[in-house]
VOPAGU-2260 file (C-alpha; in pm, 1 decimal, decimal comma):
REM VOPAGU-2260
SITE   aa  ch    i         X         Y         Z
SITE  MET   A    0     964,2    4086,9   -1784,0
SITE  ALA   A    1    1310,8    4192,0   -1904,2
SITE  GLY   A    2    1358,5    4155,4   -2275,2
SITE  THR   A    3     989,0    4095,5   -2343,1
SITE  ASP   A    4     749,3    4303,9   -2550,1
SITE  VAL   A    5     449,3    4437,7   -2360,5
SITE  ILE   A    6     123,7    4498,7   -2543,5
SITE  ILE   A    7    -180,8    4654,0   -2373,4
SITE  ASP   A    8    -474,9    4506,4   -2559,8
SITE  ASP   A    9    -742,4    4681,1   -2352,4
SITE  LEU   A   10    -599,6    5032,2   -2352,4
SITE  VAL   A   11    -915,1    5221,0   -2450,8
SITE  SER   A   12   -1167,5    4964,3   -2322,6
SITE  PRO   A   13   -1001,5    4849,5   -2002,3
SITE  ARG   A   14   -1082,7    4521,2   -1830,0
SITE  LEU   A   15   -1046,9    4610,5   -1463,9
SITE  THR   A   16    -920,1    4358,7   -1213,4
SITE  ALA   A   17   -1123,8    4278,7    -904,3
SITE  THR   A   18    -878,7    4483,1    -697,4
SITE  GLN   A   19    -904,6    4786,2    -924,7
SITE  ARG   A   20   -1283,6    4769,9    -922,6
SITE  GLN   A   21   -1290,0    4731,4    -545,7
SITE  VAL   A   22   -1077,6    5042,7    -494,9
SITE  LEU   A   23   -1288,5    5252,0    -731,1
SITE  ASP   A   24   -1607,8    5130,1    -567,1
SITE  HIS   A   25   -1470,9    5194,8    -217,2
SITE  VAL   A   26   -1430,0    5568,5    -278,5
SITE  ALA   A   27   -1720,1    5614,9    -520,8
SITE  GLY   A   28   -1958,6    5740,1    -253,4
SITE  LEU   A   29   -1721,4    5980,3     -81,3
SITE  ARG   A   30   -1781,7    6352,1    -102,2
SITE  ILE   A   31   -1452,6    6504,1    -215,3
SITE  GLU   A   32   -1449,5    6877,7    -148,6
SITE  LEU   A   33   -1197,3    7102,0    -320,1
SITE  ASP   A   34   -1268,8    7425,9    -140,8
SITE  PRO   A   35    -931,7    7604,4     -97,7
SITE  ASP   A   36   -1014,5    7716,8     257,2
SITE  ALA   A   37   -1078,2    7356,0     359,0
SITE  LEU   A   38    -756,5    7243,9     189,8
SITE  ILE   A   39    -561,2    7510,0     377,2
SITE  ALA   A   40    -723,9    7406,6     705,8
SITE  ASP   A   41    -622,4    7044,7     645,9
SITE  ALA   A   42    -261,1    7146,3     581,5
SITE  VAL   A   43    -257,1    7359,6     897,2
SITE  GLU   A   44    -393,4    7069,7    1101,2
SITE  ARG   A   45    -143,3    6826,7     948,5
SITE  THR   A   46     163,5    7038,8    1019,8
SITE  GLY   A   47      54,9    7236,6    1327,6
SITE  MET   A   48     166,8    7552,7    1145,8
SITE  SER   A   49     -23,5    7840,3     993,7
SITE  ASP   A   50     233,5    8074,9     833,5
SITE  PHE   A   51     238,9    8029,0     455,1
SITE  GLY   A   52     462,8    8329,3     397,6
SITE  PRO   A   53     358,3    8585,0     133,5
SITE  LEU   A   54       0,7    8510,3      31,6
SITE  GLY   A   55      37,0    8580,9    -340,8
SITE  PHE   A   56       8,2    8208,1    -401,2
SITE  ARG   A   57    -359,5    8209,8    -297,2
SITE  SER   A   58    -497,1    8316,3    -635,5
SITE  ARG   A   59    -296,7    8039,4    -800,0
SITE  LEU   A   60    -421,2    7785,9    -545,4
SITE  ASP   A   61    -777,1    7894,9    -615,0
SITE  MET   A   62    -729,0    7843,2    -990,4
SITE  TYR   A   63    -551,0    7510,2    -937,5
SITE  ALA   A   64    -835,3    7372,6    -722,8
SITE  ALA   A   65   -1103,4    7514,5    -952,2
SITE  ALA   A   66    -942,7    7351,2   -1254,6
SITE  VAL   A   67    -947,7    7011,0   -1084,3
SITE  ASP   A   68   -1302,6    7065,0    -964,3
SITE  SER   A   69   -1426,2    7152,2   -1313,7
SITE  ASP   A   70   -1290,9    6829,4   -1465,9
SITE  SER   A   71   -1608,2    6623,1   -1465,5
SITE  GLY   A   72   -1431,9    6318,0   -1610,5
SITE  ASN   A   73   -1235,2    6242,1   -1296,5
SITE  THR   A   74   -1314,4    5931,5   -1099,9
SITE  ASN   A   75   -1373,4    5993,1    -733,1
SITE  LEU   A   76   -1041,3    5819,1    -675,8
SITE  ASN   A   77    -857,3    6076,6    -882,5
SITE  ARG   A   78   -1040,9    6364,6    -711,1
SITE  LEU   A   79    -926,0    6222,9    -380,5
SITE  ILE   A   80    -569,2    6176,9    -503,1
SITE  LEU   A   81    -559,3    6534,3    -631,9
SITE  ARG   A   82    -715,0    6670,7    -314,3
SITE  ASN   A   83    -447,1    6490,4    -112,6
SITE  ARG   A   84    -184,6    6629,4    -349,9
SITE  ILE   A   85    -294,3    6987,3    -286,5
SITE  VAL   A   86    -291,0    6934,8      89,7
SITE  ARG   A   87      56,8    6784,7      59,9
SITE  LEU   A   88     179,3    7083,6    -142,7
SITE  LEU   A   89      33,8    7328,4     108,8
SITE  SER   A   90     187,2    7130,4     394,2
SITE  ALA   A   91     530,7    7143,2     231,5
SITE  ARG   A   92     492,8    7518,7     183,3
SITE  LEU   A   93     419,8    7562,7     553,7
SITE  LEU   A   94     720,6    7350,9     646,0
SITE  LEU   A   95     943,5    7547,4     409,0
SITE  VAL   A   96     840,7    7882,7     557,0
SITE  ASP   A   97     908,3    7745,8     906,4
SITE  LEU   A   98    1250,3    7612,9     804,8
SITE  LEU   A   99    1349,7    7945,4     649,3
SITE  ARG   A  100    1236,6    8131,6     962,0
SITE  ARG   A  101    1445,4    7909,6    1191,5
SITE  TYR   A  102    1751,4    7902,8     964,3
SITE  PRO   A  103    1768,9    8229,8     767,3
SITE  GLU   A  104    2122,7    8141,3     657,9
SITE  ILE   A  105    1958,4    7915,1     400,2
SITE  HIS   A  106    1907,6    8224,8     184,1
SITE  GLU   A  107    2286,9    8265,1     159,7
SITE  ILE   A  108    2340,6    7921,9       3,9
SITE  GLN   A  109    2433,5    7934,0    -363,0
SITE  ILE   A  110    2306,2    7689,1    -622,9
SITE  GLU   A  111    2619,8    7675,2    -835,1
SITE  GLN   A  112    2678,8    7527,5   -1177,2
SITE  PRO   A  113    2389,5    7280,7   -1193,6
SITE  ILE   A  114    2352,2    7047,6   -1486,9
SITE  ILE   A  115    1996,0    7076,7   -1618,2
SITE  VAL   A  116    1845,2    6824,5   -1858,4
SITE  VAL   A  117    1580,7    6976,1   -2085,8
SITE  GLY   A  118    1377,0    6774,7   -2335,7
SITE  LEU   A  119    1043,4    6628,6   -2428,9
SITE  PRO   A  120     883,0    6368,6   -2206,5
SITE  ARG   A  121     996,1    6020,1   -2314,0
SITE  SER   A  122    1306,1    6161,3   -2492,1
SITE  GLY   A  123    1571,8    6016,8   -2264,9
SITE  THR   A  124    1561,2    6285,8   -1995,0
SITE  THR   A  125    1485,3    6037,6   -1717,1
SITE  HIS   A  126    1763,0    5803,5   -1831,6
SITE  LEU   A  127    2013,2    6087,4   -1847,5
SITE  VAL   A  128    1931,0    6249,3   -1512,9
SITE  ASN   A  129    1934,4    5914,3   -1330,2
SITE  LEU   A  130    2268,2    5836,9   -1490,8
SITE  ILE   A  131    2426,5    6166,1   -1383,3
SITE  ALA   A  132    2280,6    6122,1   -1032,5
SITE  ALA   A  133    2482,1    5800,1   -1005,9
SITE  ASP   A  134    2782,5    6032,2    -962,5
SITE  SER   A  135    2777,2    6074,3    -582,9
SITE  ARG   A  136    2925,3    6422,4    -615,7
SITE  ARG   A  137    2591,7    6535,8    -756,3
SITE  ARG   A  138    2280,8    6629,4    -560,9
SITE  ALA   A  139    1956,8    6509,1    -717,3
SITE  LEU   A  140    1592,0    6489,2    -618,0
SITE  PRO   A  141    1468,4    6133,7    -551,7
SITE  TYR   A  142    1098,9    6071,0    -591,0
SITE  TRP   A  143    1038,9    6014,4    -222,5
SITE  GLU   A  144    1189,9    6355,4    -140,6
SITE  SER   A  145     994,5    6529,4    -416,8
SITE  GLN   A  146     670,5    6414,1    -257,2
SITE  GLU   A  147     759,6    6535,1      94,2
SITE  PRO   A  148    1060,8    6761,1      63,8
SITE  PHE   A  149    1059,7    6870,7     428,7
SITE  PRO   A  150    1007,6    6654,8     739,3
SITE  LEU   A  151     727,5    6727,6     980,2
SITE  ARG   A  152     844,9    6897,0    1298,2
SITE  GLY   A  153     949,9    6633,3    1547,3
SITE  GLU   A  154     946,4    6351,6    1292,2
SITE  GLY   A  155    1275,7    6173,3    1231,2
SITE  PRO   A  156    1411,2    5833,6    1130,7
SITE  GLY   A  157    1272,2    5535,0    1317,1
SITE  VAL   A  158    1477,8    5275,6    1505,3
SITE  ASP   A  159    1548,0    5113,4    1169,2
SITE  GLY   A  160    1701,3    5439,0    1043,3
SITE  MET   A  161    1436,9    5483,1     776,9
SITE  ASP   A  162    1298,9    5829,0     705,8
SITE  PRO   A  163     920,3    5817,5     755,4
SITE  ARG   A  164     878,3    6014,6     431,7
SITE  TYR   A  165    1056,7    5738,3     243,5
SITE  ALA   A  166     845,2    5473,4     416,7
SITE  ARG   A  167     521,3    5648,1     316,2
SITE  CYS   A  168     641,2    5682,6     -42,3
SITE  ALA   A  169     743,1    5316,4     -58,7
SITE  ALA   A  170     400,1    5209,8      66,7
SITE  GLU   A  171     228,2    5429,2    -192,6
SITE  TYR   A  172     453,8    5287,7    -463,6
SITE  GLU   A  173     349,2    4932,4    -381,7
SITE  THR   A  174     -16,3    5037,0    -391,7
SITE  SER   A  175      28,6    5207,8    -730,5
SITE  LYS   A  176     195,1    4894,3    -870,5
SITE  ALA   A  177    -107,9    4693,6    -772,3
SITE  MET   A  178    -338,5    4945,8    -940,3
SITE  THR   A  179    -139,2    4997,9   -1263,9
SITE  PRO   A  180     132,6    4727,4   -1279,8
SITE  LEU   A  181     238,6    4799,7   -1638,8
SITE  MET   A  182     338,9    5155,1   -1547,3
SITE  GLU   A  183     673,6    5012,3   -1437,0
SITE  THR   A  184     749,5    4935,1   -1802,4
SITE  MET   A  185     669,9    5288,6   -1917,6
SITE  HIS   A  186     784,0    5515,0   -1634,2
SITE  ASP   A  187     888,5    5348,6   -1309,9
SITE  ARG   A  188     858,9    5602,3   -1029,0
SITE  PHE   A  189    1009,1    5394,5    -748,3
SITE  PRO   A  190    1108,1    5587,1    -433,7
SITE  GLU   A  191    1478,0    5630,1    -524,8
SITE  ALA   A  192    1419,5    5724,1    -888,6
SITE  ILE   A  193    1521,1    6079,3    -972,1
SITE  GLU   A  194    1219,9    6304,8   -1011,7
SITE  GLU   A  195    1158,8    6640,8   -1179,8
SITE  GLU   A  196    1214,3    6948,0    -968,5
SITE  ILE   A  197     895,9    7107,1   -1102,4
SITE  GLU   A  198     730,4    6893,7    -835,0
SITE  LEU   A  199     894,7    7150,9    -604,9
SITE  LEU   A  200     783,2    7441,8    -825,1
SITE  ASP   A  201     429,7    7311,0    -774,9
SITE  LEU   A  202     458,3    7416,1    -408,8
SITE  ASP   A  203     410,0    7761,7    -557,8
SITE  PHE   A  204     117,8    7639,9    -774,3
SITE  ALA   A  205     299,8    7754,0   -1084,4
SITE  SER   A  206     399,3    7451,7   -1296,4
SITE  TYR   A  207     250,8    7246,8   -1575,7
SITE  VAL   A  208     245,6    6927,1   -1363,7
SITE  LEU   A  209    -131,1    6930,5   -1315,4
SITE  GLU   A  210    -180,4    6873,7   -1688,7
SITE  TRP   A  211     -47,5    6519,3   -1640,8
SITE  HIS   A  212    -300,6    6437,9   -1371,0
SITE  ALA   A  213    -629,5    6571,8   -1509,6
SITE  ARG   A  214    -788,4    6743,4   -1812,3
SITE  VAL   A  215    -726,5    7105,1   -1716,8
SITE  PRO   A  216    -691,1    7328,5   -2023,1
SITE  ARG   A  217    -794,4    7627,8   -1813,6
SITE  TRP   A  218    -494,9    7560,6   -1585,3
SITE  ARG   A  219    -264,5    7532,1   -1887,8
SITE  ASP   A  220    -375,2    7871,7   -2014,3
SITE  TYR   A  221    -340,8    8026,2   -1669,3
SITE  TYR   A  222       4,8    7876,3   -1614,4
SITE  LEU   A  223     127,7    8000,5   -1952,0
SITE  GLY   A  224      38,4    8357,3   -1846,5
SITE  LEU   A  225     238,6    8351,1   -1522,1
SITE  ASP   A  226     565,0    8541,5   -1466,6
SITE  GLN   A  227     791,6    8240,5   -1435,1
SITE  ASP   A  228    1096,0    8443,3   -1326,7
SITE  GLU   A  229     918,0    8485,2    -994,2
SITE  HIS   A  230     835,6    8117,0    -963,7
SITE  TYR   A  231    1171,5    7986,0   -1074,6
SITE  ALA   A  232    1324,4    8211,6    -806,1
SITE  PHE   A  233    1094,6    8030,3    -559,9
SITE  LEU   A  234    1225,3    7696,8    -696,3
SITE  ARG   A  235    1581,5    7813,7    -632,0
SITE  THR   A  236    1487,4    7889,3    -269,1
SITE  VAL   A  237    1346,0    7537,5    -227,8
SITE  LEU   A  238    1665,8    7392,6    -370,0
SITE  LYS   A  239    1866,6    7596,8    -119,2
SITE  ALA   A  240    1656,4    7455,3     163,7
SITE  LEU   A  241    1709,3    7099,8      39,8
SITE  THR   A  242    2082,2    7166,8       5,8
SITE  PHE   A  243    2084,1    7285,4     365,8
SITE  LEU   A  244    1914,1    6966,4     480,6
SITE  ARG   A  245    2101,7    6706,3     277,0
SITE  GLY   A  246    2431,7    6828,7     152,6
SITE  PRO   A  247    2621,4    7093,8     -40,6
SITE  ARG   A  248    2670,4    6927,5    -376,1
SITE  ARG   A  249    2612,0    7050,2    -728,8
SITE  TRP   A  250    2262,0    6974,7    -848,8
SITE  VAL   A  251    2146,8    6777,6   -1148,6
SITE  LEU   A  252    1794,3    6880,5   -1253,8
SITE  LYS   A  253    1553,9    6799,1   -1534,7
SITE  SER   A  254    1212,6    6875,3   -1670,1
SITE  PRO   A  255    1033,4    6900,6   -2004,9
SITE  GLN   A  256     865,9    7218,2   -1877,3
SITE  HIS   A  257    1196,2    7404,0   -1899,4
SITE  ALA   A  258    1175,9    7376,9   -2280,0
SITE  GLU   A  259     912,7    7651,2   -2279,4
SITE  GLN   A  260    1072,0    7847,4   -1994,5
SITE  LEU   A  261    1433,8    7878,8   -2110,7
SITE  GLY   A  262    1449,4    8250,0   -2032,5
SITE  PRO   A  263    1340,4    8216,5   -1666,9
SITE  LEU   A  264    1550,1    7899,3   -1634,7
SITE  ILE   A  265    1881,7    8055,4   -1739,0
SITE  ARG   A  266    1815,7    8384,5   -1562,1
SITE  THR   A  267    1758,1    8186,4   -1241,2
SITE  PHE   A  268    2056,4    7956,1   -1292,1
SITE  PRO   A  269    2294,3    8167,6   -1502,5
SITE  ASP   A  270    2594,5    7937,5   -1461,0
SITE  ALA   A  271    2404,4    7619,8   -1546,4
SITE  THR   A  272    2509,1    7371,4   -1812,7
SITE  VAL   A  273    2207,7    7253,7   -2010,0
SITE  ALA   A  274    2171,5    6916,4   -2186,5
SITE  PHE   A  275    1894,5    6927,8   -2447,7
SITE  THR   A  276    1753,5    6590,2   -2549,0
SITE  HIS   A  277    1572,3    6557,3   -2882,1
SITE  ARG   A  278    1345,8    6284,9   -3017,3
SITE  ASP   A  279    1091,3    6231,9   -3295,5
SITE  PRO   A  280     774,4    6391,2   -3151,7
SITE  VAL   A  281     565,6    6102,6   -3289,1
SITE  ALA   A  282     755,2    5859,3   -3068,8
SITE  VAL   A  283     720,8    6096,5   -2775,1
SITE  ILE   A  284     347,4    6147,4   -2824,0
SITE  GLN   A  285     259,9    5781,4   -2876,0
SITE  SER   A  286     453,7    5690,6   -2564,6
SITE  ALA   A  287     304,4    5968,4   -2354,5
SITE  VAL   A  288     -57,1    5917,5   -2456,5
SITE  THR   A  289     -29,5    5541,4   -2412,9
SITE  MET   A  290     104,1    5591,7   -2060,8
SITE  LEU   A  291    -170,3    5842,7   -1985,7
SITE  ALA   A  292    -446,1    5627,3   -2132,3
SITE  TYR   A  293    -330,5    5330,3   -1927,7
SITE  GLY   A  294    -336,7    5533,3   -1605,2
SITE  ASP   A  295    -673,4    5672,5   -1700,0
SITE  ARG   A  296    -840,3    5338,3   -1624,4
SITE  MET   A  297    -817,8    5448,1   -1260,8
SITE  ARG   A  298    -829,3    5825,6   -1309,8
SITE  ARG   A  299   -1114,2    5869,6   -1559,5
SITE  THR   A  300   -1472,3    5759,0   -1587,1
SITE  ASP   A  301   -1415,2    5702,2   -1961,1
SITE  ILE   A  302   -1106,0    5673,8   -2178,5
SITE  ASP   A  303   -1090,5    5947,5   -2445,2
SITE  PRO   A  304    -813,2    5839,8   -2685,7
SITE  GLY   A  305    -890,8    6111,0   -2943,8
SITE  GLY   A  306    -898,4    6384,1   -2681,7
SITE  LEU   A  307    -567,7    6264,9   -2537,8
SITE  VAL   A  308    -392,1    6277,7   -2873,8
SITE  ASP   A  309    -538,4    6615,5   -2963,6
SITE  TYR   A  310    -434,9    6769,2   -2634,1
SITE  TRP   A  311     -81,4    6634,1   -2626,3
SITE  VAL   A  312      -2,9    6695,1   -2991,7
SITE  ASP   A  313     -90,2    7057,1   -2927,5
SITE  ARG   A  314      93,5    7062,4   -2594,0
SITE  ILE   A  315     412,1    6912,8   -2733,3
SITE  GLU   A  316     401,0    7153,9   -3027,3
SITE  ARG   A  317     377,9    7446,6   -2784,9
SITE  LEU   A  318     676,3    7314,7   -2589,7
SITE  LEU   A  319     885,8    7264,9   -2901,4
SITE  ARG   A  320     798,8    7594,4   -3066,9
SITE  ALA   A  321     905,6    7777,8   -2752,0
SITE  CYS   A  322    1225,7    7570,9   -2738,4
SITE  VAL   A  323    1311,8    7645,6   -3103,1
SITE  ARG   A  324    1232,9    8013,6   -3047,1
SITE  ASP   A  325    1447,7    8052,4   -2737,1
SITE  ARG   A  326    1721,3    7789,3   -2785,6
SITE  GLU   A  327    1986,1    8053,9   -2857,5
SITE  VAL   A  328    1949,9    8220,5   -2515,0
SITE  ILE   A  329    2174,5    7938,4   -2388,0
SITE  GLY   A  330    2506,2    7952,7   -2569,1
SITE  ASP   A  331    2711,3    7664,6   -2711,2
SITE  ASP   A  332    2967,7    7720,5   -2437,7
SITE  ARG   A  333    2721,2    7591,3   -2178,6
SITE  SER   A  334    2487,7    7356,2   -2362,1
SITE  VAL   A  335    2484,1    7040,3   -2568,8
SITE  ASP   A  336    2215,5    6891,4   -2796,2
SITE  ILE   A  337    2165,9    6515,6   -2767,2
SITE  ARG   A  338    1958,6    6315,4   -3015,1
SITE  PHE   A  339    1773,4    6021,5   -2868,7
SITE  HIS   A  340    1930,6    5774,0   -3109,6
SITE  GLU   A  341    2276,0    5890,3   -2991,7
SITE  LEU   A  342    2217,5    5782,1   -2631,3
SITE  GLY   A  343    2240,0    5403,6   -2670,4
SITE  GLY   A  344    2603,2    5316,3   -2602,4
SITE  ASN   A  345    2742,2    5669,2   -2632,1
SITE  GLU   A  346    2655,3    5800,0   -2289,3
SITE  MET   A  347    3007,8    5819,5   -2154,2
SITE  ARG   A  348    3127,7    6026,3   -2448,0
SITE  ILE   A  349    2826,5    6259,1   -2407,2
SITE  LEU   A  350    2894,1    6292,5   -2035,3
SITE  GLU   A  351    3259,3    6379,1   -2097,3
SITE  ARG   A  352    3144,7    6671,1   -2314,1
SITE  LEU   A  353    2880,4    6777,6   -2065,6
SITE  TYR   A  354    3109,8    6763,2   -1764,7
SITE  ASP   A  355    3377,6    6953,2   -1953,7
SITE  LEU   A  356    3131,4    7235,6   -2025,5
SITE  ASN   A  357    3033,1    7228,2   -1659,2
SITE  GLY   A  358    3394,1    7270,1   -1552,0
SITE  GLU   A  359    3412,2    6936,3   -1371,8
SITE  ASP   A  360    3630,8    6636,3   -1436,1
SITE  LEU   A  361    3541,1    6268,0   -1438,4
SITE  PRO   A  362    3782,9    6083,9   -1211,9
SITE  PRO   A  363    3799,3    5703,1   -1214,9
SITE  GLY   A  364    3561,2    5662,0    -922,6
SITE  ALA   A  365    3291,2    5871,9   -1085,5
SITE  ARG   A  366    3340,0    5699,1   -1420,9
SITE  ALA   A  367    3301,5    5360,0   -1254,2
SITE  ALA   A  368    2977,9    5465,4   -1083,8
SITE  LEU   A  369    2833,4    5597,0   -1409,2
SITE  GLN   A  370    2931,6    5284,9   -1600,5
SITE  ARG   A  371    2784,4    5064,5   -1327,5
SITE  TYR   A  372    2453,6    5245,5   -1362,4
SITE  LEU   A  373    2456,7    5187,2   -1737,6
SITE  ASP   A  374    2537,4    4819,9   -1696,2
SITE  GLU   A  375    2262,1    4768,1   -1437,0
SITE  ASN   A  376    1994,2    4968,8   -1618,5
SITE  PRO   A  377    1978,5    4869,7   -1984,9
SITE  ARG   A  378    1695,3    5006,1   -2192,1
SITE  GLY   A  379    1396,5    4770,0   -2166,8
SITE  LYS   A  380    1498,3    4648,7   -1822,1
SITE  HIS   A  381    1132,3    4597,8   -1732,1
SITE  GLY   A  382    1029,8    4495,3   -2082,7
SITE  ARG   A  383     952,5    4706,9   -2390,6
SITE  MET   A  384     616,6    4859,7   -2448,4
SITE  ARG   A  385     482,8    4820,6   -2801,3
SITE  TYR   A  386     294,7    5127,4   -2914,2
SITE  ASP   A  387      41,7    5154,4   -3195,7
SITE  LEU   A  388    -103,8    5495,3   -3277,5
SITE  ARG   A  389    -333,6    5361,7   -3547,7
SITE  ARG   A  390    -476,8    5076,1   -3342,6
SITE  ASP   A  391    -524,4    5261,5   -3013,2
SITE  PHE   A  392    -577,7    5620,2   -3122,5
SITE  ASP   A  393    -683,3    5601,1   -3488,0
SITE  ARG   A  394    -408,3    5842,7   -3588,3
SITE  SER   A  395    -142,1    5831,3   -3860,2
SITE  PRO   A  396     217,8    5888,6   -3750,6
SITE  ASP   A  397     278,9    6087,5   -4068,6
SITE  GLU   A  398     -20,2    6309,0   -3997,1
SITE  ILE   A  399     119,9    6396,7   -3653,8
SITE  ARG   A  400     476,6    6428,3   -3773,0
SITE  SER   A  401     377,1    6685,6   -4034,6
SITE  ARG   A  402     303,7    6928,1   -3748,9
SITE  PHE   A  403     670,1    6930,6   -3646,4
SITE  ASP   A  404     870,8    7015,4   -3958,6
SITE  PHE   A  405    1004,3    7322,3   -3780,3
SITE  TYR   A  406    1158,1    7101,5   -3510,3
SITE  PHE   A  407    1314,3    6844,1   -3744,0
SITE  GLU   A  408    1470,3    7124,7   -3946,6
SITE  ARG   A  409    1616,8    7295,6   -3639,6
SITE  PHE   A  410    1763,4    6994,9   -3458,2
SITE  ASP   A  411    1818,0    6729,8   -3728,0
SITE  VAL   A  412    1611,2    6474,7   -3536,0
SITE  LYS   A  413    1589,1    6121,7   -3669,5
SITE  GLU   A  414    1245,6    5990,0   -3760,5
SITE  GLU   A  415    1135,8    5674,4   -3577,5
SITE  ALA   A  416     900,3    5414,1   -3719,2
């Protein structure tokens, strides 16, 4: 598919394959309960543990599950996926508490001088974090580890040396490719791909991640009212535990969520170097809503293109207004602004600046690894998705762009067609 243009001509009126229909029909009759007590019981049974640590998370769990339960547009498949997600998060929390109990020295580990990539979804953050992670001196979070950050007690690599967590993730990845094969072109989440650490923050039921999986405005409003200093401190503890398990290297992190949480972010990681990526919000929104609408053929009973655009125009505006408001809390001596159009071919120069701010050099071996990643992962490696806001969502790019004058003025972002 490399070098080809990809057009989804059934985005809002999907033509399901026989396999997709079979999967949806298979789970259609299941009763998917989202009672928090039942979810907790499943996690306890899965791990053989019962100590969740401080129970302040319970009110957030209740709201998280209620938000999913109230979304009447979910297919039964998506309800099942989200139920399994909650059980997985609860299981990881149990395993974390157990690990900290057995190895209290984890608390003494320092998360020093991370590089943190902050920017809109679809603005080059994934490209940049995967590139930096190609430097073996950096610790990053691969997708397989984000899904099961801690091994079950007594579970280790098989005779083939493969971590069972990786094997489970790889099997799920193959299934997801069969269900939504074009997702690879838009956002390929293969097991080794570097993932956002807010997947770890979700162990505390305190991130915006759920908004990408379901229509949950009540969760958005609840999340925006949380004291994120507390939850980012929890994230730091999780990173300490992962450092304990797989190596004392400087972290590279990334998430769009950080754009609206810059205060908690920099108070939690005060010696971080932050790379801000910037892109025309129209390009971001059309990419994001196309990706979501495509996935919705399996997640939703009906595609709602207008609702998708309305929600994510508002959501991206909230993110960017917070970023513009708080950008100055991170000084020029520890941050760099990167425009999307500057990435193509200029990555090494950008990294030189970023590493210099981070107090780290770029020796020949690291440079070679970074350049090798660039050579092996050109933009459009899996084809290029062609987006059309007017055709698929009945919206004018200029109409949407007019909402973001404040952002263009602050960061001198280049408009995209």
